[in-house]
N, CA, C, O and the ligand as a Tripos MOL2 file, in Angstrom:
@<TRIPOS>MOLECULE
protein
  289   287    73     0     0
PROTEIN
NO_CHARGES

@<TRIPOS>ATOM
      1 N          32.1060   20.9100   23.7610 N.3       1 ARG1
      2 CA         33.1610   20.1800   22.8190 C.3       1 ARG1
      3 C          34.1110   19.3300   23.7700 C.2       1 ARG1
      4 O          34.4110   18.1870   23.4250 O.2       1 ARG1
      5 N          34.6090   19.8850   25.0080 N.am      2 PHE2
      6 CA         35.3560   19.1060   25.8220 C.3       2 PHE2
      7 C          34.6160   17.8630   26.2490 C.2       2 PHE2
      8 O          35.1480   16.7530   26.2570 O.2       2 PHE2
      9 N          33.3170   18.1020   26.6180 N.am      3 ARG3
     10 CA         32.4420   16.9150   27.0460 C.3       3 ARG3
     11 C          32.2930   15.6060   25.8570 C.2       3 ARG3
     12 O          32.2900   14.3920   26.0630 O.2       3 ARG3
     13 N          32.1920   16.2460   24.7580 N.am      4 GLU4
     14 CA         32.3530   15.2360   23.5520 C.3       4 GLU4
     15 C          33.3920   14.3910   23.5430 C.2       4 GLU4
     16 O          33.3220   13.1790   23.3390 O.2       4 GLU4
     17 N          34.5480   15.1460   23.8080 N.am      5 MET5
     18 CA         35.8450   14.3530   23.8610 C.3       5 MET5
     19 C          35.8300   13.3750   24.8560 C.2       5 MET5
     20 O          36.2440   12.2460   24.5900 O.2       5 MET5
     21 N          35.3890   13.6680   26.0230 N.am      6 LEU6
     22 CA         35.4540   12.8790   27.3130 C.3       6 LEU6
     23 C          34.5380   11.6780   27.0220 C.2       6 LEU6
     24 O          34.8190   10.5530   27.4330 O.2       6 LEU6
     25 N          33.4160   11.9520   26.2880 N.am      7 ASP7
     26 CA         32.3520   10.8390   25.9220 C.3       7 ASP7
     27 C          33.1200    9.8410   25.0480 C.2       7 ASP7
     28 O          33.1440    8.6380   25.3110 O.2       7 ASP7
     29 N          33.7450   10.3850   24.0020 N.am      8 TYR8
     30 CA         34.3530    9.5660   22.8970 C.3       8 TYR8
     31 C          35.5090    8.7010   23.6160 C.2       8 TYR8
     32 O          35.7340    7.5070   23.4150 O.2       8 TYR8
     33 N          36.2370    9.6200   24.5560 N.am      9 LYS9
     34 CA         37.2840    8.6550   25.2520 C.3       9 LYS9
     35 C          36.9600    7.5270   26.0190 C.2       9 LYS9
     36 O          37.6210    6.4930   25.9230 O.2       9 LYS9
     37 N          35.8350    7.6530   26.9010 N.am     10 SER10
     38 CA         35.4180    6.8570   27.8200 C.3      10 SER10
     39 C          34.9750    5.5980   27.0520 C.2      10 SER10
     40 O          35.1710    4.4490   27.4480 O.2      10 SER10
     41 N          34.2750    5.9890   25.7570 N.am     11 ARG11
     42 CA         33.6470    4.8020   24.8900 C.3      11 ARG11
     43 C          34.7870    4.1190   24.2680 C.2      11 ARG11
     44 O          34.7450    2.9200   23.9880 O.2      11 ARG11
     45 N          35.8290    4.8870   24.0440 N.am     12 TRP12
     46 CA         36.9940    4.2570   23.1810 C.3      12 TRP12
     47 C          37.6780    3.2810   24.2480 C.2      12 TRP12
     48 O          37.8780    2.1040   23.9490 O.2      12 TRP12
     49 N          37.9930    3.7390   25.3640 N.am     13 TYR13
     50 CA         38.6680    3.0170   26.4220 C.3      13 TYR13
     51 C          37.6390    1.8820   27.1120 C.2      13 TYR13
     52 O          38.0840    0.8180   27.5420 O.2      13 TYR13
     53 N          36.3810    2.1890   27.1630 N.am     14 GLY14
     54 CA         35.4490    1.2430   27.6640 C.3      14 GLY14
     55 C          35.2870   -0.1070   26.9510 C.2      14 GLY14
     56 O          34.8210   -1.1210   27.4710 O.2      14 GLY14
     57 N          35.7340    0.0150   25.6950 N.am     15 ARG15
     58 CA         35.8430   -1.2860   24.8300 C.3      15 ARG15
     59 C          36.8510   -2.2780   25.6120 C.2      15 ARG15
     60 O          36.5890   -3.4790   25.6760 O.2      15 ARG15
     61 N          37.9690   -1.7560   26.1810 N.am     16 ASP16
     62 CA         39.0610   -2.6140   26.6960 C.3      16 ASP16
     63 C          38.8400   -2.7150   28.1820 C.2      16 ASP16
     64 O          39.5690   -3.4780   28.8150 O.2      16 ASP16
     65 N          37.8690   -1.9920   28.8290 N.am     17 LEU17
     66 CA         37.6340   -2.0620   30.2840 C.3      17 LEU17
     67 C          37.4800   -3.6630   30.5110 C.2      17 LEU17
     68 O          36.7860   -4.4460   29.8620 O.2      17 LEU17
     69 N          38.2770   -3.9080   31.5550 N.am     18 ILE18
     70 CA         38.3600   -5.1260   32.1810 C.3      18 ILE18
     71 C          37.5530   -5.4020   33.4050 C.2      18 ILE18
     72 O          37.7480   -4.8030   34.4620 O.2      18 ILE18
     73 N          36.6300   -6.3360   33.2390 N.am     19 ILE19
     74 CA         35.6310   -6.4950   34.3680 C.3      19 ILE19
     75 C          36.2520   -7.9560   34.9380 C.2      19 ILE19
     76 O          36.2880   -9.0190   34.3180 O.2      19 ILE19
     77 N          36.6950   -7.7070   36.2030 N.am     20 ALA20
     78 CA         37.2780   -8.8410   36.7470 C.3      20 ALA20
     79 C          36.3390   -9.2630   37.9020 C.2      20 ALA20
     80 O          35.7990   -8.4370   38.6380 O.2      20 ALA20
     81 N          36.1710  -10.6700   38.0210 N.am     21 PRO21
     82 CA         35.3160  -11.1860   39.1450 C.3      21 PRO21
     83 C          35.7370  -10.3590   40.3560 C.2      21 PRO21
     84 O          36.8860   -9.9200   40.4050 O.2      21 PRO21
     85 N          34.9270  -10.1440   41.2650 N.am     22 GLN22
     86 CA         35.4700   -9.4360   42.7630 C.3      22 GLN22
     87 C          36.3660  -10.2490   43.2960 C.2      22 GLN22
     88 O          37.3770   -9.7450   43.7840 O.2      22 GLN22
     89 N          36.1930  -11.6060   43.3120 N.am     23 ASN23
     90 CA         37.0010  -12.3580   44.1810 C.3      23 ASN23
     91 C          38.1230  -12.8240   43.2590 C.2      23 ASN23
     92 O          38.8000  -13.7820   43.6310 O.2      23 ASN23
     93 N          38.3510  -12.3100   42.2390 N.am     24 TYR24
     94 CA         39.5870  -12.7570   41.3780 C.3      24 TYR24
     95 C          40.9050  -12.3760   42.1200 C.2      24 TYR24
     96 O          41.1410  -11.2030   42.4120 O.2      24 TYR24
     97 N          41.6860  -13.3100   42.3920 N.am     25 PRO25
     98 CA         42.8220  -13.0470   43.4220 C.3      25 PRO25
     99 C          44.0690  -12.5400   42.3350 C.2      25 PRO25
    100 O          45.0700  -13.2340   42.1540 O.2      25 PRO25
    101 N          43.8610  -11.3170   41.6940 N.am     26 SER26
    102 CA         44.9380  -10.9900   40.7010 C.3      26 SER26
    103 C          46.2220  -10.7660   41.3440 C.2      26 SER26
    104 O          47.2840  -10.9730   40.7570 O.2      26 SER26
    105 N          46.1360  -10.3100   42.6480 N.am     27 SER27
    106 CA         47.5610  -10.0050   43.3520 C.3      27 SER27
    107 C          48.0370  -11.4160   43.8620 C.2      27 SER27
    108 O          49.2130  -11.4400   44.2250 O.2      27 SER27
    109 N          47.4380  -12.4230   43.9430 N.am     28 GLN28
    110 CA         47.9600  -13.6060   44.6510 C.3      28 GLN28
    111 C          48.4560  -14.5470   43.5030 C.2      28 GLN28
    112 O          49.2790  -15.3970   43.8430 O.2      28 GLN28
    113 N          48.1060  -14.5180   42.3090 N.am     29 LEU29
    114 CA         48.2100  -15.4460   41.4440 C.3      29 LEU29
    115 C          49.7210  -15.0730   40.5980 C.2      29 LEU29
    116 O          49.9300  -13.9590   40.1190 O.2      29 LEU29
    117 N          50.6010  -16.0970   40.5280 N.am     30 CYS30
    118 CA         51.7820  -15.9430   39.7020 C.3      30 CYS30
    119 C          51.3420  -15.6100   38.0770 C.2      30 CYS30
    120 O          50.6570  -16.3710   37.3930 O.2      30 CYS30
    121 N          51.8180  -14.4800   37.6840 N.am     31 SER31
    122 CA         51.4270  -14.2000   36.1000 C.3      31 SER31
    123 C          52.2020  -15.1470   35.4190 C.2      31 SER31
    124 O          51.8300  -15.3010   34.2560 O.2      31 SER31
    125 N          53.1850  -15.8510   35.7700 N.am     32 ASP32
    126 CA         53.9220  -16.6290   34.9260 C.3      32 ASP32
    127 C          53.5350  -18.1200   34.8370 C.2      32 ASP32
    128 O          53.4210  -18.7360   33.7780 O.2      32 ASP32
    129 N          53.3420  -18.6380   36.0930 N.am     33 CYS33
    130 CA         52.9470  -20.0670   36.1960 C.3      33 CYS33
    131 C          51.5690  -20.3050   36.5330 C.2      33 CYS33
    132 O          51.0430  -21.3980   36.3240 O.2      33 CYS33
    133 N          50.8820  -19.2050   37.1130 N.am     34 GLY34
    134 CA         49.6150  -19.4380   37.6360 C.3      34 GLY34
    135 C          49.3700  -20.0010   38.9470 C.2      34 GLY34
    136 O          48.2280  -20.2530   39.3300 O.2      34 GLY34
    137 N          50.4610  -20.2180   39.6860 N.am     35 ASN35
    138 CA         50.5590  -20.5900   41.1790 C.3      35 ASN35
    139 C          49.8750  -19.5600   42.0350 C.2      35 ASN35
    140 O          50.1040  -18.3590   41.8980 O.2      35 ASN35
    141 N          49.1090  -20.0000   42.8400 N.am     36 ARG36
    142 CA         48.4390  -19.1540   43.7510 C.3      36 ARG36
    143 C          49.1270  -19.1190   45.0990 C.2      36 ARG36
    144 O          49.2680  -20.1820   45.7040 O.2      36 ARG36
    145 N          49.5830  -17.9360   45.6380 N.am     37 SER37
    146 CA         50.1710  -17.7170   46.9100 C.3      37 SER37
    147 C          49.6370  -16.7290   47.6760 C.2      37 SER37
    148 O          49.2430  -15.6550   47.2220 O.2      37 SER37
    149 N          49.6040  -17.0870   48.9540 N.am     38 SER38
    150 CA         48.7450  -16.1580   49.8910 C.3      38 SER38
    151 C          49.7020  -15.2270   50.5640 C.2      38 SER38
    152 O          49.2590  -14.4310   51.3920 O.2      38 SER38
    153 N          50.9910  -15.2590   50.2780 N.am     39 GLN39
    154 CA         51.9260  -14.5160   50.7740 C.3      39 GLN39
    155 C          51.8070  -12.9730   50.6000 C.2      39 GLN39
    156 O          52.2320  -12.1440   51.4040 O.2      39 GLN39
    157 N          51.1920  -12.7260   49.4810 N.am     40 THR40
    158 CA         51.1830  -11.1620   49.0290 C.3      40 THR40
    159 C          49.8900  -10.6240   49.8540 C.2      40 THR40
    160 O          49.4850   -9.5050   49.5420 O.2      40 THR40
    161 N          49.3040  -11.2320   50.7380 N.am     41 LYS41
    162 CA         48.2530  -10.5090   51.4600 C.3      41 LYS41
    163 C          48.8620   -9.5710   52.3320 C.2      41 LYS41
    164 O          48.1290   -8.7230   52.8410 O.2      41 LYS41
    165 N          49.9790   -9.5720   52.5740 N.am     42 ASP42
    166 CA         50.7610   -8.6450   53.3410 C.3      42 ASP42
    167 C          51.0580   -7.3850   52.2930 C.2      42 ASP42
    168 O          51.9720   -7.4240   51.4700 O.2      42 ASP42
    169 N          50.2650   -6.4060   52.4290 N.am     43 LEU43
    170 CA         50.3800   -5.1080   51.3980 C.3      43 LEU43
    171 C          51.6610   -4.4090   51.4190 C.2      43 LEU43
    172 O          52.0610   -3.7280   50.4740 O.2      43 LEU43
    173 N          52.3550   -4.6020   52.6080 N.am     44 SER44
    174 CA         53.5960   -3.9130   52.5600 C.3      44 SER44
    175 C          54.7570   -4.6100   51.6900 C.2      44 SER44
    176 O          55.8020   -4.0270   51.4010 O.2      44 SER44
    177 N          54.4770   -5.8110   51.3420 N.am     45 CYS45
    178 CA         55.3660   -6.4270   50.4600 C.3      45 CYS45
    179 C          55.0630   -5.9370   49.0440 C.2      45 CYS45
    180 O          53.9660   -6.1380   48.5230 O.2      45 CYS45
    181 N          56.1390   -5.2380   48.3850 N.am     46 ARG46
    182 CA         55.7080   -4.7660   47.1350 C.3      46 ARG46
    183 C          56.1860   -5.5590   46.1220 C.2      46 ARG46
    184 O          55.9010   -5.2290   44.9710 O.2      46 ARG46
    185 N          56.9540   -6.6800   46.3400 N.am     47 ILE47
    186 CA         57.4870   -7.5120   45.3700 C.3      47 ILE47
    187 C          56.5860   -8.9910   45.4650 C.2      47 ILE47
    188 O          56.3880   -9.4760   46.5790 O.2      47 ILE47
    189 N          56.1920   -9.4970   44.5400 N.am     48 TYR48
    190 CA         55.6130  -10.8080   44.2340 C.3      48 TYR48
    191 C          56.7750  -11.8400   44.0770 C.2      48 TYR48
    192 O          57.5310  -11.7650   43.1080 O.2      48 TYR48
    193 N          56.8950  -12.6790   44.9100 N.am     49 VAL49
    194 CA         57.8900  -13.8790   44.8520 C.3      49 VAL49
    195 C          57.0460  -15.1080   44.6610 C.2      49 VAL49
    196 O          56.2410  -15.4590   45.5230 O.2      49 VAL49
    197 N          57.2310  -15.7910   43.4870 N.am     50 CYS50
    198 CA         56.4510  -17.0490   43.2640 C.3      50 CYS50
    199 C          57.2200  -18.1880   43.7780 C.2      50 CYS50
    200 O          58.2970  -18.4140   43.2260 O.2      50 CYS50
    201 N          56.7700  -19.0910   44.9360 N.am     51 PRO51
    202 CA         57.4810  -20.0150   45.4770 C.3      51 PRO51
    203 C          57.5130  -21.2850   44.4240 C.2      51 PRO51
    204 O          58.2770  -22.2300   44.6230 O.2      51 PRO51
    205 N          56.8140  -21.2470   43.5290 N.am     52 GLU52
    206 CA         56.7280  -22.3640   42.5550 C.3      52 GLU52
    207 C          57.7870  -22.1560   41.4870 C.2      52 GLU52
    208 O          58.6080  -23.0580   41.3210 O.2      52 GLU52
    209 N          57.8500  -21.0460   40.7380 N.am     53 CYS53
    210 CA         58.6700  -20.9120   39.6930 C.3      53 CYS53
    211 C          59.9340  -19.9180   39.9180 C.2      53 CYS53
    212 O          60.9120  -19.7900   39.1820 O.2      53 CYS53
    213 N          59.6540  -19.2650   41.1070 N.am     54 GLY54
    214 CA         60.8810  -18.2150   41.5100 C.3      54 GLY54
    215 C          60.7140  -16.8260   40.8250 C.2      54 GLY54
    216 O          61.6360  -16.0120   40.7810 O.2      54 GLY54
    217 N          59.5040  -16.6090   40.3040 N.am     55 LEU55
    218 CA         59.5820  -15.2820   39.5940 C.3      55 LEU55
    219 C          59.3910  -14.2190   40.6520 C.2      55 LEU55
    220 O          58.5750  -14.3030   41.5690 O.2      55 LEU55
    221 N          60.2030  -13.2320   40.4440 N.am     56 GLU56
    222 CA         60.0610  -12.0040   41.2720 C.3      56 GLU56
    223 C          59.5810  -10.8000   40.4100 C.2      56 GLU56
    224 O          60.1910  -10.4430   39.4020 O.2      56 GLU56
    225 N          58.5010  -10.2250   40.8470 N.am     57 ILE57
    226 CA         58.0340   -9.0570   40.0630 C.3      57 ILE57
    227 C          57.1230   -8.0730   40.9550 C.2      57 ILE57
    228 O          56.4950   -8.4260   41.9530 O.2      57 ILE57
    229 N          57.1610   -6.8820   40.4570 N.am     58 ASP58
    230 CA         56.4780   -5.8670   41.2430 C.3      58 ASP58
    231 C          54.8840   -6.2910   41.4770 C.2      58 ASP58
    232 O          54.0920   -6.4560   40.5500 O.2      58 ASP58
    233 N          54.6230   -6.4090   42.6290 N.am     59 ARG59
    234 CA         53.2830   -6.8320   43.0450 C.3      59 ARG59
    235 C          51.9930   -6.2810   42.0700 C.2      59 ARG59
    236 O          51.0770   -6.9820   41.6410 O.2      59 ARG59
    237 N          52.1780   -4.9100   41.8590 N.am     60 ASP60
    238 CA         51.0050   -4.4410   41.0240 C.3      60 ASP60
    239 C          51.0140   -4.7170   39.6210 C.2      60 ASP60
    240 O          50.0020   -4.7810   38.9230 O.2      60 ASP60
    241 N          52.4030   -4.9060   39.1610 N.am     61 TYR61
    242 CA         52.6930   -5.3360   37.8070 C.3      61 TYR61
    243 C          52.1200   -6.8180   37.4080 C.2      61 TYR61
    244 O          51.4910   -7.1050   36.3900 O.2      61 TYR61
    245 N          52.4940   -7.6580   38.4530 N.am     62 ASN62
    246 CA         51.9620   -9.0120   38.4340 C.3      62 ASN62
    247 C          50.6380   -9.0020   38.4060 C.2      62 ASN62
    248 O          50.1440   -9.7460   37.5590 O.2      62 ASN62
    249 N          49.7830   -8.2880   39.1810 N.am     63 ALA63
    250 CA         48.2660   -8.2090   39.2610 C.3      63 ALA63
    251 C          47.6590   -7.7500   37.9870 C.2      63 ALA63
    252 O          46.5730   -8.1370   37.5550 O.2      63 ALA63
    253 N          48.5630   -6.7710   37.3430 N.am     64 SER64
    254 CA         47.8000   -6.2400   36.0530 C.3      64 SER64
    255 C          48.0340   -7.2590   34.8470 C.2      64 SER64
    256 O          47.3040   -7.3710   33.8610 O.2      64 SER64
    257 N          49.0970   -7.9190   35.0980 N.am     65 LEU65
    258 CA         49.3190   -8.9940   34.0940 C.3      65 LEU65
    259 C          48.1840  -10.0670   34.1250 C.2      65 LEU65
    260 O          47.6420  -10.5280   33.1200 O.2      65 LEU65
    261 N          47.9020  -10.3970   35.4090 N.am     66 ASN66
    262 CA         46.8740  -11.2600   35.5960 C.3      66 ASN66
    263 C          45.5600  -10.8610   34.9760 C.2      66 ASN66
    264 O          44.8560  -11.6360   34.3280 O.2      66 ASN66
    265 N          45.2860   -9.6360   35.2110 N.am     67 LEU67
    266 CA         43.9780   -9.0530   34.7700 C.3      67 LEU67
    267 C          44.0610   -9.0260   33.0750 C.2      67 LEU67
    268 O          43.0940   -9.3050   32.3660 O.2      67 LEU67
    269 N          45.2270   -8.6870   32.6260 N.am     68 LEU68
    270 CA         45.2200   -8.7370   31.3350 C.3      68 LEU68
    271 C          44.9060  -10.2120   30.7240 C.2      68 LEU68
    272 O          44.3150  -10.3410   29.6520 O.2      68 LEU68
    273 N          45.3320  -11.2520   31.4630 N.am     69 LYS69
    274 CA         45.0750  -12.5230   30.9480 C.3      69 LYS69
    275 C          43.6030  -12.8300   30.9040 C.2      69 LYS69
    276 O          43.2150  -13.7600   30.1960 O.2      69 LYS69
    277 N          42.7640  -12.1210   31.6050 N.am     70 LEU70
    278 CA         41.4560  -12.4010   31.6160 C.3      70 LEU70
    279 C          40.8200  -12.0360   30.4130 C.2      70 LEU70
    280 O          39.8350  -12.6650   30.0270 O.2      70 LEU70
    281 N          41.3370  -10.9690   29.7050 N.am     71 THR71
    282 CA         40.7990  -10.4510   28.3370 C.3      71 THR71
    283 C          41.3720  -11.2810   27.1760 C.2      71 THR71
    284 O          40.9600  -11.0390   26.0410 O.2      71 THR71
    285 N          42.1710  -12.1160   27.3480 N.am     72 MET72
    286 CA         42.6820  -12.9270   26.1590 C.3      72 MET72
    287 C          42.1810  -14.4200   26.1270 C.2      72 MET72
    288 O          42.5300  -15.1680   25.2140 O.2      72 MET72
    289 ZN         55.2760  -18.7920   39.3750 Zn       73 ZN73
@<TRIPOS>BOND
     1     1     2 1
     2     2     3 1
     3     3     4 2
     4     3     5 am
     5     5     6 1
     6     6     7 1
     7     7     8 2
     8     7     9 am
     9     9    10 1
    10    10    11 1
    11    11    12 2
    12    11    13 am
    13    13    14 1
    14    14    15 1
    15    15    16 2
    16    15    17 am
    17    17    18 1
    18    18    19 1
    19    19    20 2
    20    19    21 am
    21    21    22 1
    22    22    23 1
    23    23    24 2
    24    23    25 am
    25    25    26 1
    26    26    27 1
    27    27    28 2
    28    27    29 am
    29    29    30 1
    30    30    31 1
    31    31    32 2
    32    31    33 am
    33    33    34 1
    34    34    35 1
    35    35    36 2
    36    35    37 am
    37    37    38 1
    38    38    39 1
    39    39    40 2
    40    39    41 am
    41    41    42 1
    42    42    43 1
    43    43    44 2
    44    43    45 am
    45    45    46 1
    46    46    47 1
    47    47    48 2
    48    47    49 am
    49    49    50 1
    50    50    51 1
    51    51    52 2
    52    51    53 am
    53    53    54 1
    54    54    55 1
    55    55    56 2
    56    55    57 am
    57    57    58 1
    58    58    59 1
    59    59    60 2
    60    59    61 am
    61    61    62 1
    62    62    63 1
    63    63    64 2
    64    63    65 am
    65    65    66 1
    66    66    67 1
    67    67    68 2
    68    67    69 am
    69    69    70 1
    70    70    71 1
    71    71    72 2
    72    71    73 am
    73    73    74 1
    74    74    75 1
    75    75    76 2
    76    75    77 am
    77    77    78 1
    78    78    79 1
    79    79    80 2
    80    79    81 am
    81    81    82 1
    82    82    83 1
    83    83    84 2
    84    83    85 am
    85    85    86 1
    86    86    87 1
    87    87    88 2
    88    87    89 am
    89    89    90 1
    90    90    91 1
    91    91    92 2
    92    91    93 am
    93    93    94 1
    94    94    95 1
    95    95    96 2
    96    95    97 am
    97    97    98 1
    98    98    99 1
    99    99   100 2
   100    99   101 am
   101   101   102 1
   102   102   103 1
   103   103   104 2
   104   103   105 am
   105   105   106 1
   106   106   107 1
   107   107   108 2
   108   107   109 am
   109   109   110 1
   110   110   111 1
   111   111   112 2
   112   111   113 am
   113   113   114 1
   114   114   115 1
   115   115   116 2
   116   115   117 am
   117   117   118 1
   118   118   119 1
   119   119   120 2
   120   119   121 am
   121   121   122 1
   122   122   123 1
   123   123   124 2
   124   123   125 am
   125   125   126 1
   126   126   127 1
   127   127   128 2
   128   127   129 am
   129   129   130 1
   130   130   131 1
   131   131   132 2
   132   131   133 am
   133   133   134 1
   134   134   135 1
   135   135   136 2
   136   135   137 am
   137   137   138 1
   138   138   139 1
   139   139   140 2
   140   139   141 am
   141   141   142 1
   142   142   143 1
   143   143   144 2
   144   143   145 am
   145   145   146 1
   146   146   147 1
   147   147   148 2
   148   147   149 am
   149   149   150 1
   150   150   151 1
   151   151   152 2
   152   151   153 am
   153   153   154 1
   154   154   155 1
   155   155   156 2
   156   155   157 am
   157   157   158 1
   158   158   159 1
   159   159   160 2
   160   159   161 am
   161   161   162 1
   162   162   163 1
   163   163   164 2
   164   163   165 am
   165   165   166 1
   166   166   167 1
   167   167   168 2
   168   167   169 am
   169   169   170 1
   170   170   171 1
   171   171   172 2
   172   171   173 am
   173   173   174 1
   174   174   175 1
   175   175   176 2
   176   175   177 am
   177   177   178 1
   178   178   179 1
   179   179   180 2
   180   179   181 am
   181   181   182 1
   182   182   183 1
   183   183   184 2
   184   183   185 am
   185   185   186 1
   186   186   187 1
   187   187   188 2
   188   187   189 am
   189   189   190 1
   190   190   191 1
   191   191   192 2
   192   191   193 am
   193   193   194 1
   194   194   195 1
   195   195   196 2
   196   195   197 am
   197   197   198 1
   198   198   199 1
   199   199   200 2
   200   199   201 am
   201   201   202 1
   202   202   203 1
   203   203   204 2
   204   203   205 am
   205   205   206 1
   206   206   207 1
   207   207   208 2
   208   207   209 am
   209   209   210 1
   210   210   211 1
   211   211   212 2
   212   211   213 am
   213   213   214 1
   214   214   215 1
   215   215   216 2
   216   215   217 am
   217   217   218 1
   218   218   219 1
   219   219   220 2
   220   219   221 am
   221   221   222 1
   222   222   223 1
   223   223   224 2
   224   223   225 am
   225   225   226 1
   226   226   227 1
   227   227   228 2
   228   227   229 am
   229   229   230 1
   230   230   231 1
   231   231   232 2
   232   231   233 am
   233   233   234 1
   234   234   235 1
   235   235   236 2
   236   235   237 am
   237   237   238 1
   238   238   239 1
   239   239   240 2
   240   239   241 am
   241   241   242 1
   242   242   243 1
   243   243   244 2
   244   243   245 am
   245   245   246 1
   246   246   247 1
   247   247   248 2
   248   247   249 am
   249   249   250 1
   250   250   251 1
   251   251   252 2
   252   251   253 am
   253   253   254 1
   254   254   255 1
   255   255   256 2
   256   255   257 am
   257   257   258 1
   258   258   259 1
   259   259   260 2
   260   259   261 am
   261   261   262 1
   262   262   263 1
   263   263   264 2
   264   263   265 am
   265   265   266 1
   266   266   267 1
   267   267   268 2
   268   267   269 am
   269   269   270 1
   270   270   271 1
   271   271   272 2
   272   271   273 am
   273   273   274 1
   274   274   275 1
   275   275   276 2
   276   275   277 am
   277   277   278 1
   278   278   279 1
   279   279   280 2
   280   279   281 am
   281   281   282 1
   282   282   283 1
   283   283   284 2
   284   283   285 am
   285   285   286 1
   286   286   287 1
   287   287   288 2
@<TRIPOS>SUBSTRUCTURE
     1 ARG1         2 RESIDUE 1 A ARG
     2 PHE2         6 RESIDUE 1 A PHE
     3 ARG3        10 RESIDUE 1 A ARG
     4 GLU4        14 RESIDUE 1 A GLU
     5 MET5        18 RESIDUE 1 A MET
     6 LEU6        22 RESIDUE 1 A LEU
     7 ASP7        26 RESIDUE 1 A ASP
     8 TYR8        30 RESIDUE 1 A TYR
     9 LYS9        34 RESIDUE 1 A LYS
    10 SER10       38 RESIDUE 1 A SER
    11 ARG11       42 RESIDUE 1 A ARG
    12 TRP12       46 RESIDUE 1 A TRP
    13 TYR13       50 RESIDUE 1 A TYR
    14 GLY14       54 RESIDUE 1 A GLY
    15 ARG15       58 RESIDUE 1 A ARG
    16 ASP16       62 RESIDUE 1 A ASP
    17 LEU17       66 RESIDUE 1 A LEU
    18 ILE18       70 RESIDUE 1 A ILE
    19 ILE19       74 RESIDUE 1 A ILE
    20 ALA20       78 RESIDUE 1 A ALA
    21 PRO21       82 RESIDUE 1 A PRO
    22 GLN22       86 RESIDUE 1 A GLN
    23 ASN23       90 RESIDUE 1 A ASN
    24 TYR24       94 RESIDUE 1 A TYR
    25 PRO25       98 RESIDUE 1 A PRO
    26 SER26      102 RESIDUE 1 A SER
    27 SER27      106 RESIDUE 1 A SER
    28 GLN28      110 RESIDUE 1 A GLN
    29 LEU29      114 RESIDUE 1 A LEU
    30 CYS30      118 RESIDUE 1 A CYS
    31 SER31      122 RESIDUE 1 A SER
    32 ASP32      126 RESIDUE 1 A ASP
    33 CYS33      130 RESIDUE 1 A CYS
    34 GLY34      134 RESIDUE 1 A GLY
    35 ASN35      138 RESIDUE 1 A ASN
    36 ARG36      142 RESIDUE 1 A ARG
    37 SER37      146 RESIDUE 1 A SER
    38 SER38      150 RESIDUE 1 A SER
    39 GLN39      154 RESIDUE 1 A GLN
    40 THR40      158 RESIDUE 1 A THR
    41 LYS41      162 RESIDUE 1 A LYS
    42 ASP42      166 RESIDUE 1 A ASP
    43 LEU43      170 RESIDUE 1 A LEU
    44 SER44      174 RESIDUE 1 A SER
    45 CYS45      178 RESIDUE 1 A CYS
    46 ARG46      182 RESIDUE 1 A ARG
    47 ILE47      186 RESIDUE 1 A ILE
    48 TYR48      190 RESIDUE 1 A TYR
    49 VAL49      194 RESIDUE 1 A VAL
    50 CYS50      198 RESIDUE 1 A CYS
    51 PRO51      202 RESIDUE 1 A PRO
    52 GLU52      206 RESIDUE 1 A GLU
    53 CYS53      210 RESIDUE 1 A CYS
    54 GLY54      214 RESIDUE 1 A GLY
    55 LEU55      218 RESIDUE 1 A LEU
    56 GLU56      222 RESIDUE 1 A GLU
    57 ILE57      226 RESIDUE 1 A ILE
    58 ASP58      230 RESIDUE 1 A ASP
    59 ARG59      234 RESIDUE 1 A ARG
    60 ASP60      238 RESIDUE 1 A ASP
    61 TYR61      242 RESIDUE 1 A TYR
    62 ASN62      246 RESIDUE 1 A ASN
    63 ALA63      250 RESIDUE 1 A ALA
    64 SER64      254 RESIDUE 1 A SER
    65 LEU65      258 RESIDUE 1 A LEU
    66 ASN66      262 RESIDUE 1 A ASN
    67 LEU67      266 RESIDUE 1 A LEU
    68 LEU68      270 RESIDUE 1 A LEU
    69 LYS69      274 RESIDUE 1 A LYS
    70 LEU70      278 RESIDUE 1 A LEU
    71 THR71      282 RESIDUE 1 A THR
    72 MET72      286 RESIDUE 1 A MET
    73 ZN73       289 GROUP 0 **** ****
């Protein structure tokens, strides 16, 4: 019974599974203007700051927004 639910759930969520190219620089792209910045290679930096448009955003949130764009 429990397994059935897991199967169902993974199938349901699998529909929206995002397959990103392995080299997709989701954490280096500005989710607002698309500018690519290499400054975020420093993983201790939690905030992404775009030198192009001035966007300041949580690094992981910025990356997830970029991944979301891949599906649209
Ligand atoms: Zn930007």
